[in-house]
C-alpha positions, 0 to 999 in steps of 0.5 A: 265306377268300380271299373274306373276305380280298378283303371290305375291298378291295371295300368300298374299291372300292365306296366310291370308285365312289360317289365318283367315279361322281357326280363323273364323271356331274357332268363329263359331263351339266354340265362340259366333257365335255358338249361335243364336242372336235372343234374343237380344233387346234394353233391352236384352244382352246375358248372356251366350252362351254354349261353351267353348269359350264363356260360362258365361258373366253374372258375369262380366257384374254385378261385372265390370258394363259392361252393362247399368243400370243393376246395378241401376235396381238391387239396386233400386228394391223393391223385389230382388230374388237371387239364382242360374240359377234354381231360374232364370228360374223359375221366368222368366215368364209372371206369374211373371210379371203379378204378379209385374204389379198390383200394379207396383212394381220394382222386380229384378232376380239376380241369376247367372248360376253354382250354384252360391252362397254367395261367389260372390252374398255377395260381389256383394251385397255389391257393389250395396247396394240395397234398396229392401224391400223383398229378395226372395231366393232360398235355393238350395246351396245358403248358401255356401262359396265354390267359383264356378269357375266362381265367383272365376275366376270373383273375383280373376284373374287379367285379368277378366275384360279384358275377360269380355270386350272382350265378350261384344266386340264380342256381338256388332259383333254378334247380326248384323251379325246373325240377318242379316245372321242367317244361318252363326251362330249356335243354341247352348243353350243360354239365354239373360238377361233382363236389367230391371227385370233380367229375362232370355230368353232361346234361342237355341236348342243344348246341353240340355239333354231333358224333365225330371220330377220333383222329390225329389233327394236323400239325400246328404252331411248332415253332411254340412247342419249345416255349411250351416245354420250357413252361412245363419244365418250370411248372413241374419243377414246383410240384412237390412230388417226385418227377415220376409221379407226374404222369402225362396224357392227351385226351383224344378227339377228332384233331388231337395234338398228338405230335405236339404232346409227344414232342413236349413229352419227350422235351420234358423226358417223360412218358406220354401214357395214351392208350392205343384204342381204335373206334373212339368217338366224341359227342361234339367233335371235341370231347369223348362221348360216354361210352368212349370215355368208359373205354379209354379211362379204364385203358389209361388206368390199366396202362398207368396203375402201376406207377399210380400205386407205386407213388401212392405207396412210397408217398415221396415228397418234397418240403416245397410249399405250393404257395410257390407255384406262379404262372411266370 
């Protein structure tokens, strides 16, 4: 009789397992729990988890102000870096941190994944109203007005805020669960952003293509270079600093658009600051690995250092407010 009495309870448990089980499996295989949690600190959040069920959180974190203080740190930085994930990994180094530590200088790496460009960065700058005295821009398709898939979703879709908040909520669970029981979580590629400096910290090992040597890529889309330069001219004219305090570079990878970057810099009548280093490698074919990033960022800051220090010392800015920036 007792067994008969327990049948409804057992039936309910079986039904719940049938419902919850697939959901838990989905989170582990294609959600945030597919990525490790060892990048969290009190100063870092998960910016990206390379699975389709989570993906990029970074765009929404900035646009909707979901992470404490990141907007303030970016806005108050004396030196602001703009560009894509290639810029982020190239300057996320101890060499960068050390250079800006002596003398202490506030800096922020405000690059985004998916080769983000001015279509997202320009309106974000308008919201942040940064006080930077120096801008360092990774030219690699930054002066482009075609919206990326992620940027467009954040700017245009009605449910973007809700999705971003949901991703933030899952981090609240992800950190304690995967920190305590790491065997329950995966090792998919992910990176965490430091709130104070914007640096990325790479974690996870899966889905990366492997190391490749840095090299210049073939010339492509040359007909668009004039358009990119025109967009660059408009964007730079709206930054509230002297043009000489805007430094252009391109972080190298296995198909660096060096010819394009050089042509755009020439059209803007600006120098392209790229240290001539050999033996650099990427960890995935597209982003500098840690040793190469250390070497490259150190060499770049040595090259650009005098200009940066000069601009920081003089701090000559215009009165143009940042809310005049636009993507048009």
